[in-house]
N, C-alpha and C positions, 0 to 999 in steps of 0.2 A: 844062361842067357834068358831073359825074360823081356818080352814086349809089351807095352801099353800106348795108348794115343796120349795120355798126360802123364807126367811125372811131377810131383811135387816133392822137393827135398826140404825138410824142416818142418817138424809138426808144431811151430810155435803160433804166435798170434797171427801171423801174416799167412802162415801155410794153411791155417785152419779156417780164417776168414775167406780165403780162395777157393778151399774145397766146399765150403757152405755154398758159395756163389755158383760154383760150377754144379752141383747137385740140384739145384733150382732148375736147371736146363734138363730137357729130355735126355735120357741115355744116348740115344742115337746121334745127338749133337756133341755130346764129350767123349763117348767111346769109354774104354777101360781107363782108370785111374789109378797109378801107383804112388803110395806116401811112403817116402824114405825118412826116417827117424832113428839116430843112434841113441838117444836117451830113452829108456823105458819108464822112467819115473817121472811124474808131473813136478815141476818146479812151482812152488806157491808163490805166488807175487800178488801185488794189488796194482790194478791198473785205473788210471783216473783220466777223466776227460770231460771237457764241457761241451754242452750243446744247448742250441736255442730252438730246436725243432726235434721230432721223433727221429731215432735212430734205429739201425738194424738190431742192436743188442739191448733194447730198453728192457726186454723181459729178463736180462740177466744183471740188472743193475741192484746190488744189494743196498745201497744207500744213497741218497744225494743231499747236497747242501745247497741252500738258497742264499747264503751269506758267506762271505769270506773275511778273512782278517789277515794283515800284515803288520809285522812287528819289527823295529829297528831300536837303536839306542836314543834316538830322537822322537820317534813316533810310535803310536799303537792304533792303528786304523782298521775300521771294518766296514763292510758295505753290501749292501742287498744288490743281487745281480741277476735278478729276473729281467728278460726272459729267458736267460741262461740258467743252466743247473751244473752243479759241479759233481760228477758221477764217479761211483765206486764199484768196481767189478773184481770180485775173487777170482784168481785165474782158475783155482780149483773146479768152480761151477761151469766157467767159460770151457775149460778142456772136458769136462764131464758130458757137458751137453753135445760137444762135437765129436768125441769119441762114441757116444750112442748114436749120432747121426750116421758116422762112418760103419760102424757095425751093423746098422740096420740096411745098409746100401749094399748090393750085390756087385756094383761096378767099381768099389774100392778095395784095394787089397794094401796092407800094410806091411812093410818089412822094417826090423830094427837092425840096421848095418850102418857102418860108417862110411860116408863117402870120401873116395881118396881123390878122384879126379874127374873131370869132364872132358868129352871130345864130340867130334861130330863125324858121321859117316854117310856120305851122300846127303839125303835130305832129313836122315834122322840124328837125333842127339844122343849121345851116349853117357850113362852114369857109371862110373866105375866104384865098385865098393871093393872092401877085403875078400869077398866070396863070389861076386857075380859082376856082370856086365848088363846094365838095363838100358833098352833101347825105347825111344818115343818120339812122335812128332814134335812135341811141345814139352819143355823143361821149364821149371819155375824152381828157382832155389834162394833160400834165405842165407846161404853159406857166405861169409864176410871173410875176404883175404886182405888182412890188415898192411900186409906187405905191399899192397898196391897203392897205398895211400902215398902221396908225394912227400918227400921230406919237408919243404918248405910250407905245407899244411899244417895248420893247428889241429892237435889231437890231445884232447881233454877227456878226463873220466869223472862222469858224474857216479859216485859210488856212495852207497847208503847202507845203514842197518836200522831196522825199525823193531819196535817192541808192541805187540798188543796186549794191553794192560786191563785189568779191572779193579777199580778203585772200591774202597770202603765206602767213601763218602761220594755224594754227587758234586762233581768238580768240572764238568765240561759242559759246553753250551753245545747241545746236540744238533741244532741247524746250522752251526758255524764252523767252517773248516778254516785252519791256519795254512794259508799257502806257502808263506815264508815268515821265519821268526830269525832275525839275525842277532838277537840279543845272547850270543854266546861268543866264544873266544874265537877268533878267526886264524891265528897262528900262520899267517903267509899263505893262507889259501881261501876259498870262498866256502864257508860253513853257515848253514841255517836249519832250523828245525821245522818240522813239518808235522801238522797235528790233524788227524781224522777222527771226530768223536762220533760214535755209532749209538751212543746214549749218553746220559749223565754221568754214568760209571764205566764206561768202556770206549777205548780209543786207540787207534794206532799212533804211535809217536816215533817219529823217524829222523835221525840225523843224517843230513845230506852234506857231501862235499863236492866241489868242483876242483879237481886238482890235476897234476901230470901224474900223480901217482894213482894206480888202478885200485888201490884198497888201503885200508888201515888195519891195524892189529884190532883183534875183539876187544882187548883191554882199552884202547882208544876210543872205539866206538861205545862201550858200555859206561866209560867214565862220562862221555859228553850227554848220553840218555839219562844217567842217573842223576848228574847235576841238574839236568833242565827240569826233570819232574819234581826234584825235591824244591827247586827255587821256584818254580811257576806254579806247582800244584800243592805242594807241601801235604802229601798225602800217603797214606798205607796204600800199598796195591799188590797185586798178584800178576805175575808176568805168566801171560798165557802161551804164547808162541812169538816166534821171531821170524822176520825177513831180511834178507840183504841181496845186494846185486850191484852190477856196476852197467853203465850205459856210455857207449862212445859218443862223444860231441866234437864234431869235426867240420871244418868248412870244405872239405873235399867233396867234390861233387861226382858221386858215385855213378858208374856207368848204368844205363837202363839193360843192357845186354852184355855178355861175355863175348869174347871173340869168336867161341863156338856156337854163338846163338842162344845160350842159356839165359832165360829172362829172369832178372834179379826181383826178389820181392822183400818187403819188411826192411830191416836195417841195411841189408845189401844194396837196396834200392836207394836208400837214404830217406828212408820214411821217418828215422828220428829228427825232430826239429833240433837244428845244431845248439842253438842257444839255451833250450830249456831241458831237452829229453823227453818231451811229450811225443808219443807215438801213435797212440790207437785210432785217432780221428784220421792222421795222415794215411795209415795203413788202410783204413775204410775207403778214403778216396781213392788211393792208388788200386785197390781191388776193382772198385767201379771202373776206373779207367782200363784195366787189363782185361775186364769182362767185354767192355765196347771193342776193344781190338779183337779179342776171340770171336765175338759175334759177327763182326764184319770182315773177318779173316785178314785183317792189317797188323802184321807183325813186325812192322818198322816202327818198334816201341821207342817212345822218347823218354827222356828224363823225367824224374817225378815231377809232376805239375806243381806250379806254386814257387818256383824258385825265383829267379828274376831279383827284383830290388830287395825282397824280404831275405834271399839269401846274403845279399850285400849287407844288410843290417845286422843278420846274425854273424858274418864275418867279424864285423867290427867288434861286436860285444866278446866273441870269442878270443880274440886278440887281446882285449883288455884284461879279460879274465885270466888269461897266461901270463900278460906282462906286468899287470897292476891290479892284482886281485884284490889289494886294499880298498880300491876304488868302487868294486862292484855293489856293496851295501849302500855307499852314497848314490849310486845311480839308482839303484831299485827304490830308495827311499824317495827321492825326487820324482821318479815315476808314480808310485803310489800316492805321493802326497798331493800331486797336481793334476792327476787323472783319476776318473772313477774306475772301479773295478770292471764295469761293463766295458769301457774303452779299451781297457788294457786287455781284458780276453778277446776282444774283436782284433786288436792288432796281432796278438800272439796266434790267433786263430787265421792270420793273413787274409782278413776280410775287410780291411779297411781302405780308403781312398788314400791316393797321396797326399791331398790336402789335409786329411786327418792325421796323417802319419807326421807331416811336416809339423802340424800343431802340437802333437804328442812330443816330438823331439825339440820342439822350442821350451819344453819344461825340463830338459835334462843338462846335465853340465856341458856347455857348449864348447867351452875351450877343450876339455878332454877328448870329446869326438871329433872335434877339427883337427887336433893332432892325429888321432887314429886314422882319419880319412887320408890326410897328407901321407902318413906311411904306407898306407895301403895303395895310394896311386903310385908311390915311388918304387914299391914292389913289382908293380905291373909294368913298369917301364923296361 
């Protein structure tokens, strides 16, 4: 049995951002910190987010783009997004920085154990692993229990596989990222390609699916990637490395804390935006909120800020993705055709006004969304 003042369960994006914020405080404020993570290997990922101001992790941004592109069978659109920047962070550098931060701190201890359960004892929280029971006054956890998601809630997986390639010829526009290209077979699901050029000859090309299935076979992913590269760029290339993953997209409103008083962070707190899968900015905002609570000794933690009407919008789109996936490319096409990239980024970042949102919705297929609103209201009765 080992005690600490703070326990963080999960050394992912949210856990590391939280520890980074805690270590900016004096040691007497935080006390000892215990980080529990079962995985000893760094999972290589690409994290992207857009900002129109300075961010905490600007120094880790490996590449940013000032222009975005959208493609579908009817349109091929591009637009400049200043003052926004679309940013890329390599998770390897992110974890390397935070691991160095932790190793240089005398108040953080790391153990690699699998958490089995949580409990509470008097005013202390308990974390049970296969070997130990750890106690702390405050416990933050990124572990998701998918069994808690209600059966009547939509749960869709965004799963993807990407290739980092190097071409013999200059084929990429290095300052332009393709956020969505629907010019691929849909096959009763939502499929699109995502292209991040790092130079005129280097890029990450990623196949993405929104589906009830949590993954496809390697052969299916590879077939989409090979066909797209061949048809879109028609070039010889070298495969440098691969990345793959899956992200839950759900309307379920994750609780801020468990019944034992464990504070949820990251995806366990609902930090993944349900309709897009983007999380980095939302994790940063949630971390700021949790730090305010910690500093004011207010542990009546509320659900992730920024739900409200935006959660309603996300729910409508998720239900369309689940029930009418063939309509999604049409919705996205209308969205990008009739609104600027900057307007869309502001809306997806949940920083628009209601009037701006109504103007944006007026450009989308009205009958489709009105039907979905009617179904949503019926389900609530």
